[in-house]
C-alpha positions, 0 to 999 in steps of 0.5 A, a space after each residue: 477536458 474533465 471537471 474534477 473535484 479533489 478532496 484532500 490536498 495534503 502531501 500526496 493530494 496536492 501534487 496529484 491535483 497539480 498533475 491533473 491540472 497539467 493534463 488539461 483538467 479543471 480541478 476544484 480542490 477542497 481541504 480543511 486546511 486553508 493553506 492547502 487550498 491556497 497552494 492549490 489555487 496558486 498552482 492554477 486550481 479552483 477553490 471549493 468551500 466544501 466537499 459538496 461544492 467540489 463535487 457539484 457538476 464534476 465528472 470525477 471526484 477524488 479523495 486522498 484523506 487520512 482515514 475512514 471517518 474523514 472519508 465518510 464525513 467528506 462524502 456523507 455529511 450535510 455538505 458532503 460530496 455524495 449530496 451533489 454528485 451526478 449519477 454519471 460521475 465517478 468517485 475515486 478514493 486514493 486513500 489508505 484505509 481498512 478494506 472492509 470499511 472501504 467495502 462499506 463506503 462502496 455499498 453506501 455509494 451504490 445505494 445512492 446510485 453512485 460508482 466508486 473505484 478504489 485506487 490507493 498509491 504505492 511509493 512515496 510523496 517524492 514519487 507523487 510529486 514526480 508523477 511516478 506513483 504506482 496505482 493499485 486499482 480496484 473497480 469494475 472494468 468499465 469504471 477503471 477504463 474511465 479512470 485510466 487516462 487520469 491515472 496515467 497523469 499521476 503514475 507510471 505503473 497502474 495495476 488492475 488488482 482484480 475488481 472492487 475493493 482489491 486496490 485497498 486490499 493490495 495496498 494494505 498487504 504491500 504496506 504490511 510488508 514494507 513497514 515490517 521490513 523497515 523494522 527488520 532492517 533496523 534490527 539487523 543494522 542495530 545488531 551490526 552496530 552492537 557487535 562492532 561491525 562497520 556499517 558500510 561493510 554490513 550494507 555491502 554484504 547484505 545488499 549482495 544477498 537475499 537480505 537486501 535483494 528481497 525474497 520475492 526477487 530471489 528465494 521465492 520465485 524458483 522454490 515455493 512459487 514454483 511449487 518446489 520445496 527442494 532445499 536451497 536452504 533448509 527450514 532446520 538451518 534457518 531456525 538454527 541461524 535465527 537462534 544464533 542471531 537471537 543469542 548474539 542479540 541477547 548478549 549485546 542487549 539488542 531486542 530482535 522482536 521480529 526475529 523472535 516471532 519468525 523463529 516461532 513460525 520456523 518452529 511450527 514448520 519443523 513440528 509439521 515435519 518440514 524441517 528439511 524442506 526449503 525455508 520458503 516452506 513457511 509460506 504454505 505453513 502460514 497458508 495452512 494456519 490461515 485456512 488458505 489452500 497451501 500452494 504446495 
């Protein structure tokens, strides 16, 4: 049984602390919201009066906090966890924060002789409550291996993202895609509504195409990720179809801001002579614009 300090008992942190307790561990919880600590205690946990108290003598210290300033305060203030952490303890941050700022936290912890793993989670609070989170792990191999038995209590999918800082990087990339896709979905459904389509019919159609099945599951694997840009659907046609949607949306006063941005990228691809390549060629186009070696 390990002694664990858990700092941040909110929507995600509280159920995770509960899963760690259910796994037989002693969890001392701290949160600035008194009711959150009370809920933790009601679930069988121990209350800590400060991050320093939560970390004192603990084998592992977790943070699940809103942003970098909260984490820095919890670690480095006068009553911060770094003041009382044992040198052989392991700090695990499960928050979603700027990876560059996370690198700074790791460096500051390292200067104190303290080890850190970044392990943000995917999926929702419902998954956290069910113990079915996806955990994106960034740390040294030995530290990751120490943490895995705890992660297995919190999630059903644990992914080693490739070293220190890579968990936070992966989380930002993943959330970028999901948050933007949420807007695209809203745009498509609003356009459907505005032109008089039945919403259930639109959902049925889009769920049967890459629109609903996702490009990573459909169009990308057998083309650009396979380094093959033989067209299943050409850039020229994609550009035309985005234009049709934008014209229709303009006629019914629906703003398609993400569609307008996408058309700009198709225009760049066409200007580079890729108009007759597969539409997934926008990936190497963007890689080139970013200074990354294009996949093909």
